[in-house]
KOLRO-466839 format. One record per atom (N, C-alpha, C, O): atom name; z, y, x; residue in three letters. Coordinates in nm, 2 decimals, always signed. Layout:
N
name:CA, c3:Z, c2:Y, c1:X, resn:ALA
...
***
This chain:
67
name:N, c3:+14.47, c2:+8.44, c1:+3.92, resn:MET
name:CA, c3:+14.43, c2:+8.58, c1:+3.96, resn:MET
name:C, c3:+14.38, c2:+8.57, c1:+4.10, resn:MET
name:O, c3:+14.44, c2:+8.52, c1:+4.19, resn:MET
name:N, c3:+14.26, c2:+8.63, c1:+4.13, resn:ALA
name:CA, c3:+14.20, c2:+8.64, c1:+4.26, resn:ALA
name:C, c3:+14.28, c2:+8.74, c1:+4.35, resn:ALA
name:O, c3:+14.33, c2:+8.84, c1:+4.30, resn:ALA
name:N, c3:+14.29, c2:+8.70, c1:+4.48, resn:SER
name:CA, c3:+14.35, c2:+8.79, c1:+4.57, resn:SER
name:C, c3:+14.26, c2:+8.91, c1:+4.60, resn:SER
name:O, c3:+14.14, c2:+8.91, c1:+4.57, resn:SER
name:N, c3:+14.32, c2:+9.02, c1:+4.65, resn:SER
name:CA, c3:+14.23, c2:+9.14, c1:+4.67, resn:SER
name:C, c3:+14.13, c2:+9.11, c1:+4.78, resn:SER
name:O, c3:+14.02, c2:+9.17, c1:+4.78, resn:SER
name:N, c3:+14.16, c2:+9.02, c1:+4.88, resn:CYS
name:CA, c3:+14.06, c2:+8.99, c1:+4.98, resn:CYS
name:C, c3:+13.94, c2:+8.92, c1:+4.91, resn:CYS
name:O, c3:+13.82, c2:+8.95, c1:+4.95, resn:CYS
name:N, c3:+13.96, c2:+8.83, c1:+4.82, resn:GLU
name:CA, c3:+13.85, c2:+8.76, c1:+4.75, resn:GLU
name:C, c3:+13.77, c2:+8.86, c1:+4.67, resn:GLU
name:O, c3:+13.65, c2:+8.85, c1:+4.66, resn:GLU
name:N, c3:+13.84, c2:+8.96, c1:+4.61, resn:TYR
name:CA, c3:+13.77, c2:+9.06, c1:+4.53, resn:TYR
name:C, c3:+13.68, c2:+9.14, c1:+4.62, resn:TYR
name:O, c3:+13.56, c2:+9.17, c1:+4.58, resn:TYR
name:N, c3:+13.72, c2:+9.18, c1:+4.74, resn:VAL
name:CA, c3:+13.64, c2:+9.26, c1:+4.83, resn:VAL
name:C, c3:+13.52, c2:+9.18, c1:+4.87, resn:VAL
name:O, c3:+13.41, c2:+9.24, c1:+4.88, resn:VAL
name:N, c3:+13.53, c2:+9.05, c1:+4.90, resn:GLU
name:CA, c3:+13.42, c2:+8.97, c1:+4.93, resn:GLU
name:C, c3:+13.32, c2:+8.95, c1:+4.82, resn:GLU
name:O, c3:+13.20, c2:+8.93, c1:+4.84, resn:GLU
name:N, c3:+13.37, c2:+8.97, c1:+4.70, resn:ASP
name:CA, c3:+13.28, c2:+8.96, c1:+4.58, resn:ASP
name:C, c3:+13.21, c2:+9.09, c1:+4.54, resn:ASP
name:O, c3:+13.12, c2:+9.09, c1:+4.46, resn:ASP
name:N, c3:+13.25, c2:+9.20, c1:+4.60, resn:LEU
name:CA, c3:+13.19, c2:+9.33, c1:+4.57, resn:LEU
name:C, c3:+13.04, c2:+9.33, c1:+4.57, resn:LEU
name:O, c3:+12.98, c2:+9.38, c1:+4.48, resn:LEU
name:N, c3:+12.97, c2:+9.28, c1:+4.68, resn:PRO
name:CA, c3:+12.83, c2:+9.28, c1:+4.68, resn:PRO
name:C, c3:+12.76, c2:+9.21, c1:+4.56, resn:PRO
name:O, c3:+12.66, c2:+9.25, c1:+4.51, resn:PRO
name:N, c3:+12.82, c2:+9.10, c1:+4.52, resn:SER
name:CA, c3:+12.77, c2:+9.03, c1:+4.40, resn:SER
name:C, c3:+12.80, c2:+9.10, c1:+4.27, resn:SER
name:O, c3:+12.72, c2:+9.09, c1:+4.18, resn:SER
name:N, c3:+12.91, c2:+9.17, c1:+4.27, resn:LEU
name:CA, c3:+12.94, c2:+9.24, c1:+4.15, resn:LEU
name:C, c3:+12.86, c2:+9.37, c1:+4.13, resn:LEU
name:O, c3:+12.83, c2:+9.42, c1:+4.02, resn:LEU
name:N, c3:+12.82, c2:+9.43, c1:+4.25, resn:PHE
name:CA, c3:+12.75, c2:+9.56, c1:+4.25, resn:PHE
name:C, c3:+12.63, c2:+9.55, c1:+4.34, resn:PHE
name:O, c3:+12.63, c2:+9.60, c1:+4.45, resn:PHE
name:N, c3:+12.52, c2:+9.47, c1:+4.29, resn:PRO
name:CA, c3:+12.41, c2:+9.45, c1:+4.38, resn:PRO
name:C, c3:+12.33, c2:+9.57, c1:+4.42, resn:PRO
name:O, c3:+12.25, c2:+9.56, c1:+4.52, resn:PRO
name:N, c3:+12.34, c2:+9.68, c1:+4.34, resn:ASN
name:CA, c3:+12.26, c2:+9.80, c1:+4.38, resn:ASN
name:C, c3:+12.33, c2:+9.89, c1:+4.47, resn:ASN
name:O, c3:+12.27, c2:+9.99, c1:+4.52, resn:ASN
name:N, c3:+12.45, c2:+9.86, c1:+4.51, resn:VAL
name:CA, c3:+12.53, c2:+9.94, c1:+4.61, resn:VAL
name:C, c3:+12.51, c2:+9.88, c1:+4.75, resn:VAL
name:O, c3:+12.55, c2:+9.76, c1:+4.77, resn:VAL
name:N, c3:+12.46, c2:+9.96, c1:+4.84, resn:ASN
name:CA, c3:+12.45, c2:+9.91, c1:+4.98, resn:ASN
name:C, c3:+12.58, c2:+9.96, c1:+5.05, resn:ASN
name:O, c3:+12.59, c2:+10.08, c1:+5.08, resn:ASN
name:N, c3:+12.67, c2:+9.87, c1:+5.07, resn:PHE
name:CA, c3:+12.80, c2:+9.91, c1:+5.12, resn:PHE
name:C, c3:+12.80, c2:+9.98, c1:+5.25, resn:PHE
name:O, c3:+12.88, c2:+10.06, c1:+5.28, resn:PHE
name:N, c3:+12.70, c2:+9.94, c1:+5.34, resn:PHE
name:CA, c3:+12.69, c2:+10.01, c1:+5.47, resn:PHE
name:C, c3:+12.65, c2:+10.15, c1:+5.45, resn:PHE
name:O, c3:+12.71, c2:+10.24, c1:+5.51, resn:PHE
name:N, c3:+12.55, c2:+10.18, c1:+5.36, resn:LEU
name:CA, c3:+12.51, c2:+10.31, c1:+5.34, resn:LEU
name:C, c3:+12.60, c2:+10.40, c1:+5.26, resn:LEU
name:O, c3:+12.62, c2:+10.52, c1:+5.29, resn:LEU
name:N, c3:+12.66, c2:+10.34, c1:+5.16, resn:HIS
name:CA, c3:+12.74, c2:+10.41, c1:+5.06, resn:HIS
name:C, c3:+12.89, c2:+10.43, c1:+5.10, resn:HIS
name:O, c3:+12.96, c2:+10.51, c1:+5.04, resn:HIS
name:N, c3:+12.94, c2:+10.36, c1:+5.19, resn:ARG
name:CA, c3:+13.08, c2:+10.37, c1:+5.23, resn:ARG
name:C, c3:+13.12, c2:+10.51, c1:+5.26, resn:ARG
name:O, c3:+13.23, c2:+10.56, c1:+5.21, resn:ARG
name:N, c3:+13.04, c2:+10.59, c1:+5.34, resn:PRO
name:CA, c3:+13.08, c2:+10.73, c1:+5.37, resn:PRO
name:C, c3:+13.08, c2:+10.82, c1:+5.25, resn:PRO
name:O, c3:+13.16, c2:+10.91, c1:+5.24, resn:PRO
name:N, c3:+13.00, c2:+10.78, c1:+5.15, resn:VAL
name:CA, c3:+13.00, c2:+10.86, c1:+5.02, resn:VAL
name:C, c3:+13.13, c2:+10.83, c1:+4.94, resn:VAL
name:O, c3:+13.18, c2:+10.92, c1:+4.88, resn:VAL
name:N, c3:+13.17, c2:+10.71, c1:+4.95, resn:MET
name:CA, c3:+13.29, c2:+10.66, c1:+4.87, resn:MET
name:C, c3:+13.42, c2:+10.69, c1:+4.93, resn:MET
name:O, c3:+13.53, c2:+10.67, c1:+4.88, resn:MET
name:N, c3:+13.42, c2:+10.74, c1:+5.06, resn:ALA
name:CA, c3:+13.54, c2:+10.77, c1:+5.13, resn:ALA
name:C, c3:+13.61, c2:+10.88, c1:+5.06, resn:ALA
name:O, c3:+13.55, c2:+10.96, c1:+4.99, resn:ALA
name:N, c3:+13.74, c2:+10.89, c1:+5.09, resn:GLU
name:CA, c3:+13.82, c2:+11.00, c1:+5.03, resn:GLU
name:C, c3:+13.88, c2:+11.08, c1:+5.15, resn:GLU
name:O, c3:+13.98, c2:+11.03, c1:+5.21, resn:GLU
name:N, c3:+13.84, c2:+11.20, c1:+5.17, resn:PRO
name:CA, c3:+13.73, c2:+11.27, c1:+5.11, resn:PRO
name:C, c3:+13.60, c2:+11.22, c1:+5.16, resn:PRO
name:O, c3:+13.59, c2:+11.16, c1:+5.26, resn:PRO
name:N, c3:+13.49, c2:+11.24, c1:+5.08, resn:PRO
name:CA, c3:+13.36, c2:+11.19, c1:+5.12, resn:PRO
name:C, c3:+13.31, c2:+11.26, c1:+5.25, resn:PRO
name:O, c3:+13.34, c2:+11.38, c1:+5.27, resn:PRO
name:N, c3:+13.25, c2:+11.18, c1:+5.34, resn:LEU
name:CA, c3:+13.20, c2:+11.23, c1:+5.46, resn:LEU
name:C, c3:+13.06, c2:+11.29, c1:+5.45, resn:LEU
name:O, c3:+13.01, c2:+11.36, c1:+5.53, resn:LEU
name:N, c3:+12.99, c2:+11.25, c1:+5.34, resn:CYS
name:CA, c3:+12.86, c2:+11.30, c1:+5.31, resn:CYS
name:C, c3:+12.83, c2:+11.27, c1:+5.16, resn:CYS
name:O, c3:+12.91, c2:+11.21, c1:+5.09, resn:CYS
name:N, c3:+12.71, c2:+11.32, c1:+5.12, resn:THR
name:CA, c3:+12.68, c2:+11.30, c1:+4.98, resn:THR
name:C, c3:+12.56, c2:+11.21, c1:+4.97, resn:THR
name:O, c3:+12.49, c2:+11.18, c1:+5.07, resn:THR
name:N, c3:+12.54, c2:+11.15, c1:+4.86, resn:LEU
name:CA, c3:+12.42, c2:+11.06, c1:+4.84, resn:LEU
name:C, c3:+12.29, c2:+11.13, c1:+4.86, resn:LEU
name:O, c3:+12.20, c2:+11.08, c1:+4.92, resn:LEU
name:N, c3:+12.29, c2:+11.26, c1:+4.82, resn:ARG
name:CA, c3:+12.16, c2:+11.34, c1:+4.85, resn:ARG
name:C, c3:+12.14, c2:+11.35, c1:+4.99, resn:ARG
name:O, c3:+12.02, c2:+11.34, c1:+5.04, resn:ARG
name:N, c3:+12.24, c2:+11.37, c1:+5.08, resn:GLU
name:CA, c3:+12.22, c2:+11.38, c1:+5.22, resn:GLU
name:C, c3:+12.17, c2:+11.25, c1:+5.28, resn:GLU
name:O, c3:+12.09, c2:+11.25, c1:+5.38, resn:GLU
name:N, c3:+12.22, c2:+11.14, c1:+5.23, resn:LEU
name:CA, c3:+12.17, c2:+11.01, c1:+5.28, resn:LEU
name:C, c3:+12.02, c2:+10.99, c1:+5.24, resn:LEU
name:O, c3:+11.94, c2:+10.93, c1:+5.32, resn:LEU
name:N, c3:+11.98, c2:+11.04, c1:+5.12, resn:GLU
name:CA, c3:+11.85, c2:+11.02, c1:+5.07, resn:GLU
name:C, c3:+11.75, c2:+11.11, c1:+5.13, resn:GLU
name:O, c3:+11.63, c2:+11.08, c1:+5.15, resn:GLU
name:N, c3:+11.79, c2:+11.24, c1:+5.16, resn:ASP
name:CA, c3:+11.69, c2:+11.34, c1:+5.21, resn:ASP
name:C, c3:+11.67, c2:+11.34, c1:+5.36, resn:ASP
name:O, c3:+11.60, c2:+11.42, c1:+5.41, resn:ASP
name:N, c3:+11.74, c2:+11.25, c1:+5.43, resn:GLY
name:CA, c3:+11.72, c2:+11.24, c1:+5.58, resn:GLY
name:C, c3:+11.81, c2:+11.33, c1:+5.66, resn:GLY
name:O, c3:+11.80, c2:+11.34, c1:+5.78, resn:GLY
name:N, c3:+11.91, c2:+11.40, c1:+5.59, resn:THR
name:CA, c3:+12.00, c2:+11.48, c1:+5.66, resn:THR
name:C, c3:+12.07, c2:+11.40, c1:+5.77, resn:THR
name:O, c3:+12.10, c2:+11.44, c1:+5.88, resn:THR
name:N, c3:+12.11, c2:+11.27, c1:+5.74, resn:TYR
name:CA, c3:+12.18, c2:+11.18, c1:+5.83, resn:TYR
name:C, c3:+12.09, c2:+11.07, c1:+5.87, resn:TYR
name:O, c3:+12.02, c2:+11.01, c1:+5.78, resn:TYR
name:N, c3:+12.09, c2:+11.03, c1:+5.99, resn:SER
name:CA, c3:+12.01, c2:+10.92, c1:+6.04, resn:SER
name:C, c3:+12.10, c2:+10.79, c1:+6.03, resn:SER
name:O, c3:+12.22, c2:+10.80, c1:+6.00, resn:SER
name:N, c3:+12.04, c2:+10.68, c1:+6.05, resn:ILE
name:CA, c3:+12.12, c2:+10.55, c1:+6.04, resn:ILE
name:C, c3:+12.22, c2:+10.55, c1:+6.15, resn:ILE
name:O, c3:+12.33, c2:+10.49, c1:+6.14, resn:ILE
name:N, c3:+12.19, c2:+10.62, c1:+6.27, resn:ASN
name:CA, c3:+12.30, c2:+10.63, c1:+6.37, resn:ASN
name:C, c3:+12.41, c2:+10.72, c1:+6.33, resn:ASN
name:O, c3:+12.53, c2:+10.69, c1:+6.36, resn:ASN
name:N, c3:+12.38, c2:+10.82, c1:+6.25, resn:ASP
name:CA, c3:+12.49, c2:+10.90, c1:+6.20, resn:ASP
name:C, c3:+12.58, c2:+10.82, c1:+6.10, resn:ASP
name:O, c3:+12.70, c2:+10.84, c1:+6.10, resn:ASP
name:N, c3:+12.51, c2:+10.74, c1:+6.02, resn:VAL
name:CA, c3:+12.59, c2:+10.66, c1:+5.92, resn:VAL
name:C, c3:+12.68, c2:+10.56, c1:+6.00, resn:VAL
name:O, c3:+12.80, c2:+10.54, c1:+5.96, resn:VAL
name:N, c3:+12.63, c2:+10.50, c1:+6.11, resn:ALA
name:CA, c3:+12.71, c2:+10.42, c1:+6.19, resn:ALA
name:C, c3:+12.83, c2:+10.49, c1:+6.25, resn:ALA
name:O, c3:+12.94, c2:+10.44, c1:+6.26, resn:ALA
name:N, c3:+12.81, c2:+10.62, c1:+6.29, resn:LEU
name:CA, c3:+12.92, c2:+10.70, c1:+6.35, resn:LEU
name:C, c3:+13.02, c2:+10.73, c1:+6.24, resn:LEU
name:O, c3:+13.14, c2:+10.73, c1:+6.26, resn:LEU
name:N, c3:+12.97, c2:+10.76, c1:+6.11, resn:LEU
name:CA, c3:+13.06, c2:+10.78, c1:+6.00, resn:LEU
name:C, c3:+13.15, c2:+10.66, c1:+5.98, resn:LEU
name:O, c3:+13.27, c2:+10.67, c1:+5.95, resn:LEU
name:N, c3:+13.10, c2:+10.54, c1:+5.99, resn:HIS
name:CA, c3:+13.17, c2:+10.42, c1:+5.98, resn:HIS
name:C, c3:+13.28, c2:+10.41, c1:+6.09, resn:HIS
name:O, c3:+13.40, c2:+10.37, c1:+6.06, resn:HIS
name:N, c3:+13.24, c2:+10.44, c1:+6.21, resn:ASP
name:CA, c3:+13.34, c2:+10.44, c1:+6.32, resn:ASP
name:C, c3:+13.45, c2:+10.54, c1:+6.29, resn:ASP
name:O, c3:+13.57, c2:+10.51, c1:+6.32, resn:ASP
name:N, c3:+13.42, c2:+10.66, c1:+6.24, resn:MET
name:CA, c3:+13.53, c2:+10.75, c1:+6.21, resn:MET
name:C, c3:+13.62, c2:+10.70, c1:+6.09, resn:MET
name:O, c3:+13.74, c2:+10.72, c1:+6.10, resn:MET
name:N, c3:+13.56, c2:+10.64, c1:+5.99, resn:LEU
name:CA, c3:+13.64, c2:+10.58, c1:+5.88, resn:LEU
name:C, c3:+13.73, c2:+10.47, c1:+5.94, resn:LEU
name:O, c3:+13.85, c2:+10.46, c1:+5.90, resn:LEU
name:N, c3:+13.68, c2:+10.39, c1:+6.02, resn:ASP
name:CA, c3:+13.76, c2:+10.28, c1:+6.08, resn:ASP
name:C, c3:+13.87, c2:+10.34, c1:+6.17, resn:ASP
name:O, c3:+13.99, c2:+10.29, c1:+6.16, resn:ASP
name:N, c3:+13.84, c2:+10.45, c1:+6.25, resn:MET
name:CA, c3:+13.94, c2:+10.51, c1:+6.33, resn:MET
name:C, c3:+14.05, c2:+10.57, c1:+6.24, resn:MET
name:O, c3:+14.17, c2:+10.56, c1:+6.27, resn:MET
name:N, c3:+14.01, c2:+10.64, c1:+6.13, resn:LYS
name:CA, c3:+14.11, c2:+10.70, c1:+6.04, resn:LYS
name:C, c3:+14.20, c2:+10.60, c1:+5.98, resn:LYS
name:O, c3:+14.32, c2:+10.62, c1:+5.97, resn:LYS
name:N, c3:+14.15, c2:+10.48, c1:+5.95, resn:GLN
name:CA, c3:+14.23, c2:+10.37, c1:+5.89, resn:GLN
name:C, c3:+14.33, c2:+10.32, c1:+6.00, resn:GLN
name:O, c3:+14.45, c2:+10.30, c1:+5.96, resn:GLN
name:N, c3:+14.28, c2:+10.30, c1:+6.12, resn:ARG
name:CA, c3:+14.37, c2:+10.26, c1:+6.23, resn:ARG
name:C, c3:+14.48, c2:+10.36, c1:+6.26, resn:ARG
name:O, c3:+14.60, c2:+10.32, c1:+6.28, resn:ARG
name:N, c3:+14.45, c2:+10.49, c1:+6.25, resn:MET
name:CA, c3:+14.54, c2:+10.59, c1:+6.28, resn:MET
name:C, c3:+14.66, c2:+10.59, c1:+6.18, resn:MET
name:O, c3:+14.77, c2:+10.63, c1:+6.21, resn:MET
name:N, c3:+14.63, c2:+10.55, c1:+6.05, resn:LYS
name:CA, c3:+14.73, c2:+10.55, c1:+5.95, resn:LYS
name:C, c3:+14.84, c2:+10.45, c1:+5.98, resn:LYS
name:O, c3:+14.95, c2:+10.47, c1:+5.94, resn:LYS
name:N, c3:+14.80, c2:+10.34, c1:+6.06, resn:SER
name:CA, c3:+14.90, c2:+10.24, c1:+6.09, resn:SER
name:C, c3:+14.98, c2:+10.27, c1:+6.22, resn:SER
name:O, c3:+15.07, c2:+10.19, c1:+6.25, resn:SER
name:N, c3:+14.94, c2:+10.37, c1:+6.29, resn:LEU
name:CA, c3:+15.02, c2:+10.41, c1:+6.41, resn:LEU
name:C, c3:+15.15, c2:+10.47, c1:+6.38, resn:LEU
name:O, c3:+15.16, c2:+10.55, c1:+6.28, resn:LEU
name:N, c3:+15.25, c2:+10.44, c1:+6.46, resn:PRO
name:CA, c3:+15.38, c2:+10.51, c1:+6.43, resn:PRO
name:C, c3:+15.37, c2:+10.66, c1:+6.46, resn:PRO
name:O, c3:+15.30, c2:+10.70, c1:+6.55, resn:PRO
name:N, c3:+15.44, c2:+10.74, c1:+6.38, resn:GLU
name:CA, c3:+15.44, c2:+10.88, c1:+6.40, resn:GLU
name:C, c3:+15.52, c2:+10.92, c1:+6.52, resn:GLU
name:O, c3:+15.63, c2:+10.86, c1:+6.55, resn:GLU
name:N, c3:+15.48, c2:+11.02, c1:+6.60, resn:GLU
name:CA, c3:+15.55, c2:+11.06, c1:+6.72, resn:GLU
name:C, c3:+15.65, c2:+11.17, c1:+6.68, resn:GLU
name:O, c3:+15.72, c2:+11.21, c1:+6.77, resn:GLU
***
């Protein structure tokens, strides 16, 4: 059985139509934007990069000890 790390690395080959940089904010829980907003120009590529930073920050905050 493949490890979860190997599975993540295989995702682009398993789902070639998904652009993980663009679609990660849509797949977040809760979603930070919609596919329509990405397609209609509501968000710029800089906005998408900021959404990634926010998702990364959210993930890191989960691992911090509670005060």
